C-alpha positions as CSV (number, residue, x, y, z in Angstrom):
1,M,13.0,-16.5,17.7
2,P,10.7,-13.4,17.1
3,K,9.3,-12.9,13.6
4,K,11.0,-10.3,11.5
5,K,9.2,-6.9,11.5
6,D,10.4,-5.4,8.3
7,S,7.2,-4.8,6.3
8,V,5.2,-1.6,6.0
9,V,1.8,-0.7,4.5
10,Y,2.0,2.2,2.1
11,N,-0.3,4.3,-0.1
12,L,0.4,5.8,-3.5
13,M,-1.2,9.2,-3.9
14,K,-2.1,11.3,-6.9
15,D,-3.3,14.9,-6.4
16,G,-4.1,14.0,-2.7
17,K,-6.1,10.9,-3.6
18,K,-5.2,7.4,-2.8
19,V,-4.6,5.3,-6.0
20,Y,-3.0,2.2,-4.4
21,T,-2.4,0.5,-1.1
22,G,0.4,-2.1,-0.8
23,V,3.0,-3.8,1.4
24,T,6.7,-3.7,1.1
25,N,10.0,-4.2,3.0
26,D,11.7,-1.6,0.7
27,P,9.6,1.5,-0.1
28,K,12.2,3.1,-2.3
29,R,12.6,0.0,-4.5
30,R,8.8,-0.5,-4.6
31,A,8.1,3.1,-5.7
32,S,10.6,2.7,-8.5
33,E,8.9,-0.6,-9.6
34,H,5.5,1.1,-9.6
35,K,6.8,4.0,-11.7
36,C,8.4,1.6,-14.2
37,S,5.1,-0.3,-14.5
38,G,3.3,2.9,-15.4
39,K,1.3,3.7,-12.3
40,D,0.6,7.4,-12.1
41,F,1.3,8.8,-8.6
42,D,3.1,11.8,-7.2
43,K,4.0,10.5,-3.8
44,M,4.3,7.4,-1.6
45,V,3.1,7.6,2.0
46,V,4.2,4.9,4.5
47,D,1.2,4.2,6.6
48,S,2.5,1.9,9.3
49,N,5.4,1.1,11.6
50,P,7.4,-1.9,10.6
51,M,5.5,-5.2,11.3
52,T,5.5,-8.8,10.2
53,K,4.6,-9.4,6.6
54,K,1.5,-11.3,7.7
55,S,0.3,-8.4,9.9
56,A,1.1,-5.9,7.1
57,H,-0.9,-7.9,4.6
58,K,-3.9,-8.1,7.0
59,K,-3.7,-4.3,7.5
60,E,-3.5,-3.8,3.7
61,V,-6.6,-5.8,3.0
62,E,-8.5,-4.0,5.8
63,A,-7.5,-0.6,4.3
64,V,-8.6,-1.5,0.8
65,K,-11.9,-2.8,2.1
66,K,-12.4,0.3,4.2
67,Y,-11.6,2.6,1.2
68,E,-14.0,0.6,-1.0
69,K,-16.8,0.8,1.6
70,S,-16.4,4.6,1.9
71,K,-15.8,5.4,-1.8
72,G,-17.8,2.7,-3.5
73,D,-14.7,1.3,-5.4
74,K,-11.2,0.2,-4.7
75,P,-8.2,2.5,-5.2
76,K,-7.5,2.9,-8.9
77,Y,-4.6,0.3,-9.1
78,N,-5.8,-2.2,-6.5
79,K,-7.2,-5.2,-8.2
80,Y,-7.9,-7.7,-5.4
81,Y,-9.6,-7.9,-2.0
């Protein structure tokens, strides 16, 4: 049986700048959770086609590391990687 491809990588943006990169299988719910937790962002951008959770997590880690390498720090709300 093929693995479920229901996860996407997304970015939270504030004034055109990335403030968080994450993975979810429900972007609308996840955006609401971020708002409730106090994250300050003005839009969520889905950055991938649906993929397995494992593949999405790998892409998320790579995206955060790439951002950190180019900007000198992680996106504002990313704590790990």
